[in-house]
C-alpha positions as CSV (number, residue, x, y, z in Angstrom):
1,M,12.6,0.6,-0.9
2,V,10.7,0.1,-4.0
3,K,11.1,-2.9,-6.0
4,K,11.5,-3.2,-9.9
5,T,9.3,-5.5,-10.1
6,G,6.8,-4.6,-12.3
7,R,4.4,-3.8,-9.5
8,P,3.7,-0.2,-8.8
9,G,5.8,1.4,-6.1
10,Y,2.5,2.8,-4.5
11,L,1.1,-0.6,-3.9
12,Q,4.4,-2.3,-2.7
13,I,4.1,0.3,0.0
14,A,1.3,0.1,0.3
15,D,1.8,-3.6,1.0
16,D,4.2,-3.1,3.7
17,L,2.4,-1.2,5.8
18,R,-0.8,-3.5,5.1
19,K,1.6,-5.7,6.5
20,Q,2.3,-3.9,9.5
21,I,-1.1,-3.2,10.6
22,S,-1.4,-7.3,10.0
23,D,1.5,-8.3,12.0
24,G,0.6,-5.3,14.8
25,T,3.6,-3.5,14.3
26,L,1.1,-1.1,13.4
27,A,-1.6,-1.1,15.9
28,P,-5.4,0.5,16.3
29,G,-4.5,4.1,16.7
30,D,-1.0,4.2,16.1
31,A,-0.3,6.8,13.7
32,L,1.9,6.0,10.2
33,P,5.2,7.4,9.5
34,S,5.2,10.7,7.7
35,I,5.2,11.0,4.4
36,A,8.9,12.1,4.5
37,E,9.8,9.1,6.3
38,L,8.1,7.0,4.4
39,V,9.6,8.5,1.5
40,K,13.1,8.4,3.0
41,R,12.5,4.5,3.6
42,H,10.9,3.7,-0.1
43,E,13.3,5.9,-1.4
44,S,9.7,6.9,-3.6
45,S,8.9,10.1,-4.4
46,T,5.6,11.8,-2.4
47,G,3.3,11.3,-4.8
48,V,4.1,7.4,-4.9
49,V,3.9,7.5,-1.3
50,K,0.3,9.2,-0.5
51,S,-1.3,6.7,-3.7
52,A,-0.3,4.0,-1.1
53,I,-1.8,5.6,1.9
54,G,-4.9,6.3,-0.2
55,V,-5.0,2.8,-1.4
56,L,-5.1,1.9,2.3
57,R,-7.6,4.9,2.9
58,T,-9.9,3.1,-0.2
59,E,-9.7,-0.4,1.7
60,G,-10.4,1.6,5.4
61,R,-7.9,0.3,7.0
62,V,-6.2,4.4,8.0
63,I,-8.4,7.3,8.6
64,G,-6.8,10.8,8.3
65,Q,-6.7,14.0,10.7
66,Q,-6.5,17.3,9.4
67,G,-3.4,18.6,10.6
68,K,-2.6,15.2,13.2
69,G,-1.5,12.5,10.7
70,V,-3.2,9.2,9.5
71,F,-4.3,6.7,12.1
72,V,-5.1,3.0,11.9
73,R,-8.2,1.8,11.8
74,D,-9.5,-0.6,14.8
75,A,-11.2,-3.1,12.7
76,A,-14.5,-2.6,14.4
77,D,-14.5,1.1,13.7
78,A,-14.0,0.2,10.1
79,D,-17.8,-0.7,9.6
80,T,-19.4,2.1,11.7
81,P,-22.8,2.4,10.2
82,G,-23.1,5.7,7.7
83,E,-20.2,4.6,6.3
84,P,-20.1,2.3,2.8
85,T,-18.3,-0.8,2.8
86,A,-17.1,-3.0,0.1
87,G,-20.7,-5.5,0.9
88,D,-22.9,-2.2,1.0
89,D,-22.0,-0.1,-1.8
90,P,-21.8,-1.3,-5.7
91,L,-19.4,1.4,-6.3
92,M,-17.1,0.1,-3.3
93,K,-17.3,-3.2,-4.2
94,Q,-16.5,-3.0,-7.8
95,L,-13.3,-0.3,-6.5
96,S,-12.4,-3.4,-4.6
97,E,-12.5,-5.8,-7.6
98,V,-10.1,-3.2,-9.3
99,L,-8.0,-2.9,-7.1
100,T,-7.4,-7.3,-6.9
101,A,-7.5,-7.2,-10.5
102,V,-4.4,-4.3,-9.9
103,R,-2.7,-6.3,-7.7
104,D,-3.1,-9.3,-9.4
105,L,-1.9,-7.8,-12.5
106,G,1.2,-6.3,-11.0
107,A,2.7,-9.7,-9.6
108,R,2.0,-11.3,-13.0
109,V,4.3,-8.6,-15.2
110,G,6.7,-8.8,-12.2
111,R,6.9,-12.3,-12.5
112,L,7.2,-11.8,-16.6
113,E,10.0,-9.3,-15.9
114,A,11.8,-12.0,-13.8
115,A,11.2,-14.5,-16.3
116,V,12.3,-12.4,-19.2
117,Y,15.0,-10.1,-17.7
118,P,16.5,-12.5,-15.2
119,A,18.3,-9.7,-12.6
120,P,22.4,-9.9,-13.3
121,P,24.6,-11.4,-10.4
122,R,25.0,-9.4,-7.4
123,S,28.6,-8.7,-8.0
124,D,28.2,-6.6,-10.9
125,Q,25.2,-4.3,-9.6
126,P,27.1,-0.9,-7.9
127,D,26.8,-0.8,-4.4
128,K,24.2,1.7,-2.7
């Protein structure tokens, strides 16, 4: 579920998928869950899920295959010749820096909101 931390939902979903790739839950060659499944799992919209997948594509962690799905890339394949990486292409390097700044800003906003708007006690929140 996407939390109201001030961090954009698509980045929270991307973080979750990135963690699953890093810890091996999603191995190279594995298909990501479908968009519909991710929408249900994260209680989010299709656009938010697609944006999260777009972030992972930009990072080179996943690759889409028309009509088949989105698959986890092998780390060795991510740096294939002819494909720009952050080190090769100034535009990709700048995009990487912007993504890092957005992540940092999201974390800062989340901490600020938590300090200003503390969550009510669990007993005051309706059951889901």
